[in-house]
Backbone as CSV, one residue per row, in Angstrom:
resi,resn,N_x,N_y,N_z,CA_x,CA_y,CA_z,C_x,C_y,C_z
1,MET,-28.225,10.100,-39.399,-27.672,9.945,-38.057,-26.443,10.836,-37.929
2,GLY,-26.406,11.669,-36.910,-25.306,12.610,-36.718,-24.184,12.026,-35.874
3,VAL,-23.214,12.863,-35.644,-22.079,12.493,-34.801,-22.541,12.465,-33.350
4,PRO,-22.204,11.404,-32.608,-22.638,11.358,-31.211,-21.974,12.460,-30.389
5,ALA,-22.696,12.955,-29.421,-22.162,13.998,-28.545,-21.115,13.403,-27.615
6,THR,-20.138,14.211,-27.292,-19.112,13.795,-26.348,-19.699,13.787,-24.946
7,THR,-19.368,12.784,-24.185,-19.804,12.720,-22.796,-19.090,13.816,-22.014
8,PRO,-19.814,14.587,-21.202,-19.147,15.654,-20.450,-18.153,15.081,-19.449
9,SER,-17.095,15.854,-19.206,-16.080,15.431,-18.234,-16.661,15.441,-16.832
10,GLN,-16.176,14.585,-16.013,-16.559,14.514,-14.619,-15.307,14.679,-13.769
11,THR,-15.450,15.217,-12.586,-14.298,15.288,-11.702,-14.078,13.922,-11.074
12,VAL,-12.879,13.712,-10.529,-12.552,12.413,-9.948,-12.857,12.361,-8.456
13,GLY,-13.532,13.325,-7.927,-13.886,13.332,-6.521,-15.031,14.295,-6.325
14,PRO,-15.586,14.495,-5.141,-15.139,13.924,-3.878,-15.454,12.437,-3.763
15,PHE,-14.767,11.794,-2.875,-14.920,10.360,-2.677,-15.806,10.141,-1.470
16,TYR,-17.091,10.031,-1.725,-18.063,9.923,-0.661,-17.806,8.703,0.210
17,ALA,-18.078,8.891,1.462,-17.999,7.814,2.452,-16.612,7.217,2.562
18,LEU,-15.569,8.024,2.325,-14.230,7.481,2.558,-14.104,7.166,4.030
19,PRO,-13.440,6.143,4.424,-12.582,5.317,3.585,-13.304,4.229,2.814
20,ASP,-14.628,4.137,2.921,-15.335,3.049,2.256,-15.599,3.304,0.777
21,GLY,-15.374,4.528,0.282,-15.716,4.885,-1.080,-14.990,4.073,-2.142
22,ILE,-13.687,4.026,-2.094,-12.912,3.236,-3.057,-11.820,2.493,-2.288
23,LEU,-12.225,1.428,-1.692,-11.312,0.680,-0.829,-10.285,-0.113,-1.610
24,TRP,-9.173,-0.349,-0.963,-8.140,-1.264,-1.406,-7.888,-2.137,-0.195
25,ASP,-7.970,-3.452,-0.372,-7.924,-4.356,0.780,-6.777,-4.078,1.737
26,ASP,-5.591,-3.823,1.200,-4.426,-3.599,2.053,-4.237,-2.133,2.417
27,GLY,-5.032,-1.241,1.828,-4.931,0.184,2.133,-3.518,0.696,1.956
28,PRO,-2.991,1.375,2.959,-1.650,1.935,2.860,-0.540,0.983,3.331
29,GLU,-0.908,-0.217,3.748,0.062,-1.170,4.295,0.574,-2.094,3.194
30,LEU,1.676,-1.709,2.546,2.272,-2.574,1.524,3.052,-3.710,2.165
31,VAL,3.595,-3.444,3.353,4.353,-4.453,4.100,4.007,-4.347,5.575
32,PRO,4.207,-5.437,6.330,3.979,-5.346,7.778,5.060,-4.494,8.451
33,ALA,4.728,-3.938,9.586,5.642,-3.053,10.308,6.947,-3.731,10.696
34,ASP,6.924,-5.063,10.897,8.125,-5.760,11.343,9.005,-6.270,10.189
35,ARG,8.667,-5.951,8.968,9.491,-6.389,7.830,10.801,-5.604,7.805
36,ASP,11.901,-6.279,7.533,13.188,-5.608,7.409,13.097,-4.506,6.364
37,GLY,13.578,-3.336,6.711,13.593,-2.213,5.788,12.291,-1.446,5.681
38,ALA,11.256,-1.853,6.428,9.968,-1.150,6.360,10.124,0.280,6.877
39,PHE,9.476,1.203,6.213,9.450,2.593,6.657,8.101,3.195,6.279
40,VAL,7.822,4.380,6.814,6.570,5.071,6.522,6.860,6.238,5.581
41,LEU,6.171,6.228,4.443,6.143,7.359,3.521,4.893,8.144,3.887
42,HIS,5.037,9.424,4.177,3.889,10.207,4.627,3.993,11.624,4.101
43,GLY,2.868,12.326,4.125,2.882,13.712,3.688,1.509,14.337,3.801
44,VAL,1.401,15.510,3.190,0.159,16.265,3.179,-0.137,16.667,1.740
45,LEU,-1.372,16.474,1.319,-1.847,16.917,0.011,-2.408,18.321,0.184
46,ARG,-1.880,19.276,-0.620,-2.309,20.672,-0.518,-2.825,21.184,-1.866
47,ASP,-3.763,22.103,-1.799,-4.302,22.707,-3.016,-3.447,23.905,-3.427
48,GLY,-3.922,24.679,-4.403,-3.169,25.817,-4.920,-2.980,26.938,-3.923
49,SER,-3.833,27.028,-2.911,-3.702,28.051,-1.874,-2.828,27.585,-0.714
50,GLY,-2.411,26.318,-0.768,-1.619,25.763,0.330,-2.456,25.126,1.415
51,ASP,-3.778,25.085,1.206,-4.668,24.479,2.194,-4.699,22.963,2.020
52,PRO,-4.839,22.216,3.111,-4.927,20.759,3.006,-6.159,20.326,2.213
53,VAL,-6.022,19.239,1.478,-7.137,18.651,0.737,-7.631,17.460,1.557
54,PRO,-8.805,17.591,2.223,-9.257,16.564,3.149,-9.954,15.373,2.503
55,ASP,-10.208,15.427,1.217,-10.958,14.335,0.602,-10.298,13.839,-0.682
56,GLY,-8.980,13.782,-0.654,-8.234,13.239,-1.783,-7.894,11.775,-1.562
57,VAL,-7.325,11.181,-2.576,-6.836,9.813,-2.485,-5.445,9.783,-3.112
58,ILE,-4.514,9.161,-2.421,-3.151,8.985,-2.919,-2.945,7.502,-3.146
59,GLU,-2.398,7.161,-4.311,-2.024,5.784,-4.622,-0.536,5.753,-4.911
60,ILE,0.111,4.657,-4.527,1.512,4.471,-4.896,1.670,3.119,-5.581
61,TRP,2.683,3.039,-6.428,3.050,1.806,-7.093,4.556,1.823,-7.215
62,GLN,5.189,0.701,-6.900,6.640,0.679,-6.874,7.182,-0.712,-7.114
63,ALA,8.475,-0.747,-7.454,9.186,-2.008,-7.592,9.544,-2.542,-6.202
64,ASP,9.987,-3.804,-6.169,10.455,-4.380,-4.909,11.904,-3.939,-4.647
65,GLU,12.514,-4.482,-3.620,13.860,-4.089,-3.225,14.922,-4.382,-4.296
66,GLN,14.628,-5.308,-5.195,15.555,-5.637,-6.274,15.207,-4.900,-7.576
67,GLY,14.233,-4.007,-7.534,13.850,-3.261,-8.723,12.988,-4.054,-9.690
68,ARG,12.233,-5.004,-9.176,11.377,-5.850,-10.021,9.903,-5.558,-9.749
69,PHE,9.111,-5.719,-10.817,7.663,-5.602,-10.728,7.051,-6.967,-10.999
70,ASP,5.957,-7.275,-10.331,5.185,-8.460,-10.667,4.159,-8.017,-11.703
71,HIS,4.634,-7.860,-12.935,3.802,-7.303,-13.997,4.238,-7.912,-15.322
72,PRO,3.314,-8.195,-16.232,3.674,-8.806,-17.507,4.605,-7.953,-18.362
73,ASP,4.654,-6.637,-18.133,5.561,-5.788,-18.902,6.992,-5.822,-18.381
74,ASP,7.224,-6.444,-17.234,8.589,-6.602,-16.724,9.143,-7.869,-17.363
75,PRO,10.074,-7.724,-18.316,10.533,-8.874,-19.090,11.513,-9.789,-18.354
76,ARG,11.953,-9.380,-17.184,12.942,-10.172,-16.457,12.290,-11.394,-15.822
77,PRO,12.987,-12.502,-15.811,12.425,-13.714,-15.197,12.401,-13.614,-13.669
78,ASP,11.779,-14.593,-13.075,11.796,-14.736,-11.616,11.179,-13.554,-10.879
79,SER,9.937,-13.264,-11.185,9.231,-12.206,-10.480,9.176,-12.538,-8.995
80,SER,9.230,-11.517,-8.182,9.188,-11.720,-6.732,7.771,-11.901,-6.209
81,GLY,6.760,-11.625,-7.036,5.384,-11.673,-6.564,4.990,-10.432,-5.794
82,TRP,5.846,-9.418,-5.784,5.605,-8.171,-5.064,4.484,-7.398,-5.725
83,GLN,3.452,-7.081,-4.979,2.335,-6.318,-5.524,2.701,-4.853,-5.680
84,GLY,3.307,-4.254,-4.672,3.827,-2.893,-4.761,2.797,-1.798,-4.947
85,PHE,1.547,-2.007,-4.524,0.494,-1.009,-4.700,-0.164,-0.713,-3.365
86,GLY,-0.467,0.564,-3.145,-1.208,0.960,-1.964,-2.098,2.151,-2.264
87,ARG,-3.140,2.306,-1.459,-4.083,3.431,-1.629,-4.427,3.964,-0.249
88,CYS,-4.414,5.302,-0.136,-4.725,5.929,1.150,-5.536,7.198,0.934
89,PRO,-6.718,7.280,1.543,-7.448,8.549,1.502,-6.758,9.555,2.419
90,THR,-6.843,10.830,2.075,-6.310,11.849,2.972,-7.291,12.053,4.118
91,ASP,-6.756,12.461,5.258,-7.628,12.717,6.405,-8.101,14.174,6.379
92,THR,-8.729,14.625,7.448,-9.289,15.982,7.487,-8.217,17.061,7.395
93,GLU,-6.959,16.703,7.643,-5.852,17.659,7.533,-5.007,17.414,6.284
94,GLY,-5.544,16.614,5.344,-4.846,16.355,4.087,-3.717,15.352,4.188
95,ARG,-3.587,14.694,5.338,-2.460,13.773,5.551,-2.727,12.401,4.940
96,PHE,-1.631,11.765,4.502,-1.664,10.392,3.988,-0.398,9.684,4.450
97,TRP,-0.417,8.357,4.394,0.770,7.579,4.766,0.724,6.204,4.131
98,PHE,1.910,5.607,3.984,2.067,4.238,3.492,3.210,3.581,4.252
99,ARG,3.067,2.288,4.530,4.193,1.520,5.072,4.712,0.661,3.924
100,THR,5.982,0.855,3.585,6.555,0.183,2.425,8.042,-0.072,2.646
101,VAL,8.730,-0.445,1.596,10.173,-0.641,1.607,10.775,0.171,0.466
102,LYS,12.047,0.457,0.566,12.731,1.207,-0.489,12.881,0.310,-1.710
103,PRO,12.387,0.761,-2.866,12.539,-0.050,-4.079,13.972,-0.004,-4.588
104,GLY,14.338,-1.015,-5.353,15.642,-1.021,-5.986,15.624,-0.204,-7.263
105,ALA,16.815,0.090,-7.772,16.926,0.749,-9.076,16.406,-0.204,-10.134
106,LEU,15.930,0.337,-11.249,15.404,-0.538,-12.286,15.838,-0.077,-13.671
107,PRO,15.944,-1.031,-14.590,16.377,-0.670,-15.938,15.247,-0.047,-16.746
108,THR,15.613,0.809,-17.700,14.644,1.369,-18.635,14.700,0.557,-19.924
109,PRO,13.699,0.655,-20.775,13.757,-0.054,-22.060,14.965,0.357,-22.909
110,GLY,15.470,1.586,-22.700,16.623,2.071,-23.457,17.960,1.684,-22.874
111,GLY,17.950,0.873,-21.815,19.202,0.416,-21.221,19.772,1.319,-20.146
112,GLU,19.065,2.387,-19.774,19.511,3.245,-18.680,19.011,2.663,-17.357
113,ILE,19.425,3.265,-16.269,18.981,2.827,-14.950,18.231,3.976,-14.286
114,GLU,17.030,3.681,-13.776,16.275,4.662,-13.006,16.627,4.514,-11.533
115,ALA,16.797,5.643,-10.871,17.067,5.651,-9.436,15.866,5.075,-8.695
116,PRO,16.078,4.548,-7.494,14.946,4.095,-6.695,13.929,5.234,-6.535
117,HIS,12.680,4.908,-6.793,11.609,5.903,-6.677,10.283,5.185,-6.475
118,ILE,9.303,5.941,-6.063,7.942,5.436,-5.899,7.030,6.297,-6.771
119,ASP,6.215,5.648,-7.593,5.242,6.356,-8.426,4.041,6.731,-7.562
120,VAL,3.537,7.950,-7.757,2.451,8.485,-6.937,1.342,9.005,-7.851
121,THR,0.121,8.580,-7.580,-1.058,9.094,-8.278,-1.906,9.867,-7.274
122,VAL,-2.415,11.022,-7.705,-3.255,11.860,-6.848,-4.616,12.024,-7.516
123,LEU,-5.666,11.764,-6.734,-7.052,11.971,-7.163,-7.694,12.898,-6.138
124,ALA,-8.446,13.884,-6.609,-9.082,14.806,-5.661,-10.250,15.520,-6.328
125,ARG,-11.111,16.093,-5.497,-12.269,16.835,-6.004,-11.801,17.982,-6.895
126,GLY,-12.605,18.273,-7.891,-12.296,19.386,-8.769,-11.298,19.062,-9.863
127,MET,-10.707,17.886,-9.834,-9.747,17.493,-10.862,-10.463,16.639,-11.906
128,LEU,-10.243,16.954,-13.164,-10.861,16.177,-14.218,-10.130,14.872,-14.462
129,ASN,-8.849,14.843,-14.181,-8.033,13.648,-14.365,-7.091,13.490,-13.185
130,ARG,-6.629,12.294,-12.993,-5.607,12.060,-11.972,-4.327,12.775,-12.389
131,VAL,-3.446,13.027,-11.449,-2.111,13.514,-11.750,-1.119,12.509,-11.201
132,VAL,0.031,12.422,-11.870,1.028,11.410,-11.529,2.371,12.083,-11.308
133,THR,3.045,11.673,-10.259,4.368,12.189,-9.950,5.225,11.051,-9.415
134,ARG,6.391,11.375,-8.938,7.299,10.395,-8.334,7.898,10.992,-7.078
135,VAL,8.252,10.120,-6.149,9.058,10.531,-5.005,10.377,9.773,-5.093
136,TYR,11.468,10.545,-5.045,12.820,9.990,-5.053,13.401,10.086,-3.653
137,PHE,14.408,9.294,-3.385,15.031,9.232,-2.067,16.186,10.215,-1.987
138,PRO,16.258,11.004,-0.908,17.335,11.994,-0.787,18.692,11.314,-0.635
139,GLY,19.724,11.946,-1.209,21.086,11.445,-1.060,21.407,10.226,-1.894
140,GLU,20.507,9.808,-2.758,20.719,8.627,-3.594,21.625,9.010,-4.769
141,ALA,22.790,8.366,-4.874,23.740,8.687,-5.945,23.121,8.517,-7.330
142,ALA,22.244,7.532,-7.492,21.630,7.269,-8.793,20.695,8.390,-9.246
143,ASN,20.296,9.294,-8.335,19.436,10.415,-8.723,20.093,11.279,-9.797
144,ASP,21.422,11.410,-9.729,22.143,12.281,-10.655,22.098,11.802,-12.100
145,ALA,21.787,10.526,-12.321,21.751,9.980,-13.680,20.362,9.480,-14.069
146,ASP,19.376,9.627,-13.195,18.035,9.135,-13.503,17.480,9.897,-14.706
147,PRO,17.064,9.175,-15.767,16.613,9.874,-16.978,15.347,10.709,-16.804
148,VAL,14.498,10.363,-15.859,13.284,11.161,-15.626,13.611,12.369,-14.755
149,LEU,14.290,12.145,-13.655,14.607,13.239,-12.734,15.495,14.287,-13.401
150,THR,16.467,13.865,-14.184,17.359,14.833,-14.835,16.674,15.592,-15.961
151,ALA,15.517,15.124,-16.425,14.749,15.856,-17.438,13.951,17.004,-16.821
152,VAL,13.826,17.011,-15.504,13.092,18.061,-14.787,14.057,19.231,-14.555
153,PRO,13.612,20.471,-14.794,14.486,21.619,-14.527,15.051,21.567,-13.101
154,THR,16.297,21.880,-12.967,17.002,21.788,-11.686,16.244,22.469,-10.552
155,GLU,15.694,23.656,-10.821,15.020,24.414,-9.767,13.707,23.786,-9.315
156,ARG,13.218,22.758,-10.017,11.956,22.109,-9.635,12.156,20.692,-9.087
157,ARG,13.369,20.166,-9.174,13.616,18.777,-8.755,13.319,18.531,-7.288
158,ASP,13.481,19.540,-6.448,13.244,19.326,-5.017,11.793,18.951,-4.730
159,THR,10.857,19.246,-5.654,9.460,18.858,-5.443,9.264,17.358,-5.613
160,LEU,10.290,16.665,-6.092,10.225,15.217,-6.279,11.065,14.457,-5.259
161,LEU,11.728,15.153,-4.366,12.591,14.503,-3.376,11.900,14.431,-2.020
162,GLY,11.853,13.232,-1.467,11.356,13.074,-0.113,12.360,13.656,0.871
163,VAL,11.924,13.876,2.094,12.763,14.400,3.164,12.706,13.408,4.316
164,THR,13.860,12.945,4.747,13.914,12.021,5.870,13.571,12.769,7.158
165,ASP,12.680,12.176,7.965,12.341,12.757,9.258,12.131,11.640,10.272
166,GLU,11.690,12.000,11.465,11.546,11.013,12.541,10.462,9.984,12.258
167,GLU,9.522,10.278,11.379,8.455,9.327,11.046,8.830,8.410,9.881
168,GLY,9.793,8.801,9.080,10.175,8.009,7.908,10.634,8.906,6.788
169,LEU,9.859,8.937,5.705,10.174,9.784,4.550,8.955,10.657,4.269
170,ARG,9.146,11.970,4.381,8.041,12.912,4.149,8.057,13.358,2.696
171,PHE,6.859,13.351,2.087,6.688,13.806,0.709,5.350,14.528,0.618
172,ASP,5.399,15.857,0.649,4.182,16.647,0.522,3.894,16.881,-0.955
173,VAL,2.613,16.935,-1.299,2.185,17.149,-2.676,1.410,18.455,-2.741
174,ARG,1.851,19.340,-3.614,1.174,20.625,-3.845,0.592,20.588,-5.244
175,LEU,-0.731,20.724,-5.361,-1.412,20.571,-6.643,-1.222,21.754,-7.590
176,GLN,-1.029,22.951,-7.067,-0.859,24.157,-7.878,-0.100,25.184,-7.066
177,GLY,0.243,26.279,-7.724,0.783,27.438,-7.015,2.267,27.332,-6.725
178,ASP,2.720,28.193,-5.796,4.123,28.209,-5.414,4.529,26.859,-4.859
179,GLY,5.610,26.318,-5.375,6.079,25.009,-4.919,5.292,23.846,-5.459
180,GLU,4.522,24.083,-6.550,3.741,22.995,-7.147,4.620,21.791,-7.440
181,THR,4.147,20.622,-7.088,4.844,19.375,-7.376,4.909,19.189,-8.883
182,VAL,6.011,18.648,-9.367,6.137,18.312,-10.789,5.258,17.092,-11.048
183,PHE,4.406,17.190,-12.073,3.550,16.079,-12.493,3.931,15.688,-13.914
184,PHE,3.713,14.407,-14.239,4.112,13.867,-15.527,2.901,13.465,-16.357
185,ALA,2.998,13.670,-17.669,1.952,13.214,-18.592,2.227,11.749,-18.878
186,VAL,1.297,10.886,-18.479,1.461,9.439,-18.733,0.273,8.901,-19.483
């Protein structure tokens, strides 16, 4: 008996019949529109040529306003029960959006403090694996000491900063090329 063959890699898209392809019950609505502090995180997913990706999926995961997760790996007592997860397919122009709240700062296992941020996962056709990034809030004093953000070369940090606009917080994702978003190996 020989060594079994490796299963060939598959791409993570296209996601047929979106939005029905990989639904999430709450979709992009992490909180209701009338919740105190609710805002819209929105943007456009672009490929290496700068063209919109019309059949991608964006997921976010974040802490609550106090920087807590409802997760067994969060060792702090008194979980808020905050789910903090949303999923949104991109539309024909590559656009996505989420209604959420600004997360609080959170401690690291090493005793440092991470600035408020939202974790972002991108899935799209032609990609063998998901890619993961973060969106940080502009003007946040804690950004200057965040252990993840400060590990990114200064000239690339702007790809991780949202931009406040009339709709809420804009965060465009560029998969490759000029202005490529910084992605993390997780």
